[in-house]
N, C-alpha and C positions, 0 to 999 in steps of 0.2 A: 504494500500500500504506500509506504514511504517512498519507494522507488518510482511508482506511478506519479505521485505528487511532485517529486523532484523533476521528472521528465516533463510533466505538464508545465511547471514553472519555467523550465529552460525553453520549451517551445514558445510559451507566451512571451517570454523576454526577447527571444529571437525575432518573433513577429513584430513586437513593439519596436525593436531596434531597426528592423527593415522598414517599418512604416515611417519612423522619424527620419531615416536616411533618405527614403523616397520623397517625403514631404520637403526635406531640406534641399534635395536636388532640384525638384520642380521649382521651388521658390528662387533658387540661385539662377536657374534658367530664365525665370521671369524677370529677375533684376537685370540680367544681361540682355534682355530683349529678345531672347530666342523662343520664348513661349509667352502667350498673353496671360493676363490676370483674369482667371475665370469668374471672379466675383463681379466683373464689369462686362458690359456688352463687348463682343469681339471687336477689336480695332478695325477701322475701315481703311483699306489701302487706297492709294491714288486712283488705281484702276476701278475699284468698287465705287469710289466717290463719283467718277465720271459716269458709270452705269446708273447710279442713283439719280444723277442730274437729269437723265433722259427718261425716268419713270413717269408714268401718267396715272393719276388717281382714277379709281373705279367707283361706281355707285350701284346699289342694288336696283333691280327692275322687277316688275310684277310678273313678267313671263318667266316661269320656272325653268324653261329650257335654256334661256339665256343666263338667268340669275343675276348677271352684272352687265354693265356697259361702261365705256369711258365717260368721264364727266365732261360734258360739252363746255363747261366753264373754263377748262384748261385751254391755254392759248394754242396748243398744237392740235386740238380737236374741233372739228366743225360742228354746226348745229345739228347735223344728222347723226353725230356720235361716233365718227371715225376719223382717223388721222389724215390730215391734209387740208388744203384750202377749201373754202366753201364751193361745192359743186352745184351745177344746175341739174335738175332732173332731165331736161332735154339735152340731147347730145349735140355737139357742134357738127354741122353737116360735113361729111368727108373725113371725120375723125373716128378711128377704131377705138372703141371703149372696152377696156378690160376690167372686170371686177375680181378682186382677190378675196377669197374666204379662207380664214385660218385662225391660228392662235397667236401666242406671243412670238413664235418663230417668224411667221409672216409679218407680224406687226413690226418687227425689228426691235425686240426687247433689249433695253440697255444701250441702244444706238440712236443717233439722230435719224430723222426721216430721210435725210439725204444719203445716209449710209445703208438704208434698208433696201432689200432686193426689189420691192415693188417700184420704188422711185427709180432705181437703176435700170429696171426693165423698160420703163417708159423712155428713159434716156437712150438706151440701146436701140430700141425700135425706131425712135425718131431719127437717130443718127444713120440708121440703115434705110431711111427713106419712107417710113410709114408714119403718117400723122396718128399719134397714139395718145390716149388718155387712160391712165391706170388709177383706179379707185381702190384703196386698200381698206376693206371692211373688217380686217382681222382684229380680234380682241384677246388680250392675255387671259388664259385660263379656259378658253373655249375648247369644245370637243365636237364630235360628229353630231350630237344632238343639237348643240347650239348652232352649228353650221347650217343645219336644216332650217332651224327657226330664223336664222339671220338672212338666209336667201328669201324666205317667205315674207319677212317683215320689212326688209330694207333693200336688199340687192336687186330684186326683180324689178322694182319700180324705176330703177335707173336705166333699164333697157340696155344692158351691156351686150356687146357683140361676141364676147367670150367670157366665160366664168372659169377661173382657176381655183381649184380647191387644193389646199396643201394638206397632205396626210402625214401626221406626226404620230409616233408610236404610242403616245399616251392619249390619243383622241377618243378611244372607247369610253374613257372616264367622263361622267357628266360634270358640268362646270361646278356645281355645288360641291360635289365630292372632291374635286381638285382643290377648292379653297379650304375645305376641311383638312385636307392633307397638309396644306401650307400652314394652317393653324396648328396642326400637330407638331410641325417642325419648330414653330415659335415657342410652343409649350416645352419642348425638349431643351431649347436654349435657356428658358427661364429656370428649368429644373437644374441645369448645370450651375447657374449662378447661385441657386439656393444651397446646393451641396458645397460649393466653393467657400461659403461663409464658415463652414466647419473644417474643410480640408481641401487644399488645392490639388493634392495627389488624387483624392477620390474624384474630384471634378475632372481632372485630366483623364483618368481611367474611364469615367463615364462618357466623356467626349469621344475618346478613341473607340469605345464599344459602339456608341451610336453611329459613328462614321462607318465602321466596318459592317455592322449588322444592317445598317440602312442600305448599303450597296448590295449586300447579299439578298435582302428581302425584296428590294426593287427588281433585281435581276430575276429572282424566282417568280415574283408576281407577274412580270411581263411574259416570262416563258410560259407560265401556266395559263395566263389570260389568252394567249394566242393559240393554245392547243384546245381551247374550249369551243364547242359547237355554238354555244350561246353567243360568244364574242363574234364569231364569224357571221351569225345571223343578224346581230346588232349592226355590225359594220355594213353588211350588205343592205339591210333595210334603210339605213340613213342615206347611203350613197344611191340606192335605187330611187328614193324620194327626190334627191337632188337632180338626178338624171331626168326623171319623169317631169318634174316641174320646169326645169330649164329647157327641156325639149318642147314642152307645150308652149313655152314663151319664145321658142326659136332662139334660144341663147345657148350655144354650144358649150359643153362642159369638158374640161380636161383636168387631170390630177397630176400632182407632183409629190413624190414621196421623199421626205427628209429623214435621214438616219439619226441615231444618237451618235455623238462624237466621242465614241469609245475607241478601243483598239481596232482599227480597220483591218489589220493583218490577221486578227483572230476574232472577228466580229461575232458577237454572241446573239445578235438579233436577226440573223438571216431568215429564220422561220417566220418571224413577224412580217418581214418584207414579202416573203412568199405568199402569205395569206392575202395581203393587199394586192399582189400581182394577180392571184387567182380570181379574187372578187371583181376587180376592175376589168379583167379580161372577160369574165362571165357576163358582166353588165354591158360590155361594149363601150366602156369609157376609155378614151385614149389616155395614156399615162406615161410618165418617165420617172425612173428611180434615180435620185441624185447621189445615191451611194456609189454609183458607177464612176462619177467624176470625183467625188470627195475621197474615194479610196486611193487616189494617186497622191494624197497628202498625208502628213502626220496629223491625226485627229486633234492632238493637243494644240497644234498651231492654229486650229480653226475654232477653238472654244472661246466664248465670250470672256470667261474667267477660268483659271486653272481647274476648278472643281465642277464647273458647269458643263455637263455632257449633253445638254438639250439645245442650248442656244448658240448659233454660229456668231462669230465676231464679224467685223467689217469685211475682212477678206473672204469669209464664208459666204457673205451676202453678194459680194462681187462675183464669185464663182456661180452662185445660184442664178443671178440675173442673166449672165451670159449664156448659161445652159438653157434656161427657160426661153429666152429670146430665140435661140437656135432651134429648139425643139418645136415651138409653136409654128415656126416657119417650115420646118421639115414635115410637120404633120398637116401642112396646108390649111391651118386654122385661120389665116388672115386672107380673106378673098381679095381679088383684084378690085380696083376702083377707089382705093383710099388715096387722097392727095398726099403728095410728098411734103415733108416738113423737116427742117433741121433746127427748129427752135428748141431751146433747152426745156427740160422737164419742169412742170409747175412745182 
C-alpha cells in the first residue's frame, strides 16, 4: 500500500512538473512573439486587416431560402442588394448581359470588386470585342437552395443573356446552416479565451485539437455528404429548377465548378467533383471544372489566406476570369450580333 502511494505521488509530481514546464514554455513563446496570448482575440495580420476592409455586412431577410442578403446601405452594394453600381432592369441594346449566381467565392470575398472574377470577366470580354455587362448577384454564405431563390426573386427580372452558376463544394448546405457553423467557430474561439484565463498551455492544446479535429471532421463530412443519395438528389433538384426556369425565360445556363484549395497533387475531393460532373451532364447543363486549370498551380499560392482553403486570392480570380471568358466563347454561348466595345468595365 505504501509503495502504491509513493508511486502515485511520484506520478502526480511528475505530471505537475511537466505541466508547469509546459505552461512556462508556452508563456516564454508568447513573450517572444512566437505564439499569441490566448486570453485575447487572435492578433490580426496585415493581410487579414486588408481582407476585413473588403467585408460587407449582411442582414436577415424573410425568405428562409435566402436567410440573409447584403445590406444595401453599404457603399459597395446597390439598391437591388448586390455588388456593383446601380443597374437598370432594361439592358443596353447590343450589350451581352451576364448574371452570376454564387456564394462568397463568386462575390470575391476579402477582395475589392475590381479584383473579383466577375469584374475581370466583363473586362476580358470587352477587350476581346464583345460589349458585355456582368451583374454579380452572389452573396456570402449562399448555397444551391439560395441560388434557386435568388434566380426566382432577382436575377430573372434583369433578363440576362447568360446565367453563370458557380458550384462550390459546400453548396448543398443551406444558408442558415452555414451561418450556424460560423457561429460554432466563434463559440470555439470564445471557449479558448475562457480556458486561457486558467492556463495558456491548456488553451494552446485546445486550439491545436480544434484545428486538427476540425480539418478531419470537415474532410469526413464532405466525403460522406457526396456519397449520399440524398445529396445527389438535392443537388440535382436545385440545378434542375435553375435549368427549367432559365430555359423558360430563354436565359441560357452554364456552370463552373470551383475546387477547394487543398493539395492538388493529392486532391481528396475528386469524388465530389465527379458527382457534379455526372449531374450536370445528366441535366444537359454545359459546365467546366476549374480544377483543370488550378491544378497547374500550388494551391497554397492561390489561397486568400494561409489557412483559407475555400476562397481564391486575386491571382485565383484572374485565372478564373480568363478561363470562364475562354470557355463561354468555346461553348458558343455568346451569339453573333453584339456590338464591339473596348470601354473599361463598370
